[in-house]
Steps between C-alpha positions, in 0.01 A plus 500: 500500500839470665792327333825418680836394359842460660805570287826333600779740413816296466827619651726645234220575253548825310283761333617355167413146613224537759297236678149511350162338541152558362179561690175424321214736578149540356369760259412808699651797682804465722416714804757410767856364517703395801869414494621325815868474589568271796787564742833416339550661157663808662440707188691258276190383307327711234163410344269640233162416343456497123210471260669345200803732456349800682605549862185594692643504853686693600380740232849641438681238286834602650384401850424174681355403838772410752434461872549286806218384729248730334171469308387775266139520381378744239194573288488447128242552229663284236305303238580133458326448169730315260516119512665308656453747792846452652756728660872431532674527834871568472777528756874504536755491781856503365662551842278267706643182648161325529180463298210714623123455465300816431120474517268694270125546547266630230134599532302492175137598447376265225333658198130422474518193720459415860794344685364145461471521121836675474658224709350233273640684196840518671500127576399423141796703373734301724397179327572660163847617603626264775799601705435872470 
């Protein structure tokens, strides 16, 4: 199953006060991530992906993704097995003059379910926790 989320990184946000958003996934194995930077950020926007407080991408917690007009895709073999099955997207751009939208794509193989049943479970969770 593919999940897509766009994070708006506000101009002037810092590593100490980043722009953040959550992406809800399903229980399973995260197998692929894409991070898409449109034209415009010029290297002024940094983003990371966290599972709770653990930075999972990039793997080095002292690094962040920062590009312009570039999409990176990479394989993962990362379990998504603790409810509520969400990851945090974080970004900052202290020297940017404009907000920037960075798009993230996640492929998850559901555990023990086909895509239809996993999608129904996902939609059920949305009704339990609206707005997330």
